[in-house]
N, C-alpha and C positions, 0 to 999 in steps of 0.2 A: 598683258598681260596686269595691269593697274588696275583694271579692269575687273580680275579675276582673287586679286589680294581685294580688291574694295568688298568683292562678294563674299570670301573664305571671314574678314573681317566682322562682314556684317553678321552672319551669321556663326562665328563663335562673341557677341558682341549681344547678338539675340539667347544663347546659348548662356551666359552671363545672369542676364535681365533674367533668364527664367529661371535659373540659380536659388540668385538671390528672392525671388518670387516664393520659388517652392518650401525654400528655407521657413521665408513668412510663414506660409501654410502649415507648412509643422508642427510651427510655433504656437499656432492657432489651434488647431486641433489638441492639439496635447493638452495644454493651456483648462480648455473643455474637457478633457476626457479625467483631469486631475481634479475638477472645479465639481464634475457630475460623482466620481469617486470621493469627496471629499475630502480632497490631498492626500490620499493613500500612499503607499509606497510604490514605485511602478514593477509592473509587470515583469519577474523574474528573467522569463524569456526574452523579452526585450531587444538586449544586448545580442541573444544568440542570430535574432534575428536581424539586426542591420551590421552585424560584423558578418553576416552571408553575404548583402547585399552589396555593403563596400568589398566584399571580396571578387563579387563579382567582377564588378564595376572596375574595380581596379587592372582583372586580367581580362577585360575585353581591352581600357585604355593598349595593357604592354601588351598585346595580340596585333590591336589596329597599329602600332606605332614600330612592332616585330614587323609586320609584315608589310609595312610603307617605305621602311628603310630593307628591305632585302629585296625587293621591287624597283627600287632607285637604283640600289648597289648592280642588279642583275639587270636594267637599262647600260648602265653606264660601264659596262664589263660588254657587254653584246655592242660598243661605240668601238670599244678596244676590237675586238671582234672582228668587225666590218670595215676596219681599219686593211685588216691586215689582212685579210682576204684579198680584199680590191690590190693591195699591192703586189702578192701573192702573183695574181690573177694577171697583175700588168708583168712584173717581171721571165712570167713567161712567153709571153709572145715574142721571146729573142729565141725562143724553138719555131715561131714561124717563119716563112719570105721575108726579105725585108717589104714586099709588097707590103705583104696585109698588115706586118706593122705599120706601118705608114701611114693608113686607114684605120687600123683600132684605137692608136693611141691614144690619137685625136678624141675615138669615141669613148673613150676612158674616163677621158678629164671632161668630155658634157655630161658623162655621169654620174657620176662623182659629187659633182659641180651642183646639179639637181637632187641628186640625196643631200645632200649643205643645205640645199632651198625649200624641199618639204617638207623640214620640222619646223622652222619658225612659221609656218600656213595650213599645222597640224588642225590646228580648232580651228578654221575655217573649210568644211568643205566643199564648196567648191573651186578652189584654190589649191588646197593640199586633193582634190583628184584629179586635177590641169595638171599640177608639179606632177604626179604619181605613176599620170600618163604617160606623160612626157621622157618620164628616167623608164618605164617599163618598154617605151619604142627605142629608145637609145637602147637599153637589154637587150632586143631583139635583133638588134640588127649589131648590136656587138659576138651577140653565137651563131648568125649567119656566117661574118663575114673571119670568127674563130674554127668554128667549124670547115669551110670551105679554103682556108689555109692550112688549118693542119693536113687535111685530105691530099693535097697536091705536093704537102710531104716524102706521102705514099710509108707512109710509119705508124703502125698500128700504137706506139708505146705513147708517138707525139698527138696523137688527137687523143688517146682519153686524160694524158695530164693538163693540155689547155681545156679538154672540154669539162675536168671535175673541178678544175680552177674555176673556171664562170660562172659555173652551176651551183657551188660552194659562196661564189659572191649573188649570185643570186638567192638562194636562200636566206642571209644572211638578213637581204633585203625585207622578206618578206616576217622573219623572225623579227626583227626588231620596231615594226608596225605592231605586230600582235601581243610583243611584252609593252609596247608604250600604251598598248586600250586596255589593257589588262589591268581591273581593279576590283573592289571588294563589294558584291553586289550592295545596291543601295538602302537594303532592310540591316546591313549590319552599321551605317551610322544610325540609322531608325534609333535601330536597337541599345545604343551606344549613349545616345539621345534621353530615350526613354528609360535606361540605367542610371544614367547620372540625375536624374531629375527625382526619382522613387529614391536615392543617395542623400541629399537634399533635404526632402523630403523627409526624411527618417533621423538626419541628423536634426534640422530643427524639431523633430518632436523630441529628440531627445534631453533636449536642450532648454522645453518647455519649462521646466520647472527652476529655469536659471535666468541672473540676470543677461541682459541682451550684450552679447560681445562683437561689435561689427564686424573691428577686425578681422577673427576669426573668419567669423563669414565671409567677407570678401578677397580673404586670403584664398580659405577653400574654393570659390568660384572662380575666382580668376586663375588659381592656377590648372583646370578640369578646360576654362576655354582654352587658353595657353596651347591646351596638350590638346589641343580636340586642331586650335589652329597649327600648329605642324604636321600634325597628320591627314591634313588634309593638304597642304603643303608637299609633303614629302609624295602626294600621290597623283599632283601634277606638277612637274619638275618644269613643265616646258610654260606654265602657265604664272606659278606662285615666287617665290623669296626664293624660296630654296630649286634652280636652276640647272639645267645639264648644258647650256649654254657653254662652258670652261671645257666640260667632256667633251665636244666634239671638235678639240684641239692633236687629235690625232689622226681623224681625218682628214684637216686643214694638211697638214703637214705631208702626210699624201701626195694630196695633189697640189703643192708644191712642189713636191718630189719629182714628181711627173714634167711640170713645166720644165 
């Protein structure tokens, strides 16, 4: 987590410095233009152009933040859904013979423990693959034994109830992993930076005929950089300062109830 936070902080700092530089470059170009025009009045169309770029940048920030927050809430909601699915499947083992229950209940506990162990390793490809393969092996064994146990009961309804609950549990695992790796294309973040630098350039250009106000420039640059920092932390909640660690509590509670 620390390494990721440092990388995001580095990106935000680079953006902060870049914004300061583009403001100064904008002032320099604006001063040159004023000198060339003999200090004439500003182009009346300039304000409209500036406003359009600032509005575009504001929309990009708003949509990026909103999308990141929606994905964060979606991932958090899926944790609760998976916890409910696993517990429902576990409870429906009561429909099976006692011998099948005795074999399946430890497998459920192993499966849930493996699911909990997967996410801290998620961004370490080799460890994540090993943990996911382990969970899949347990999942296949659960399916095999659940089907075999349900068939011994001899009631189609029991077979349907048990298999549907185990299948739902498996589907949630795939859905959660897919949701975790769902992010905007990198070009969106590139566009966000590009439009931000363009806005800084125009802000500097529009103030070229006025005394330099460093306080406003720093607040402008810092606000945008912090917004990008928060968006990136929301996009990667298992790595950044805004994380899903506490959201795993429903799964942990289910594991405790199983024991």
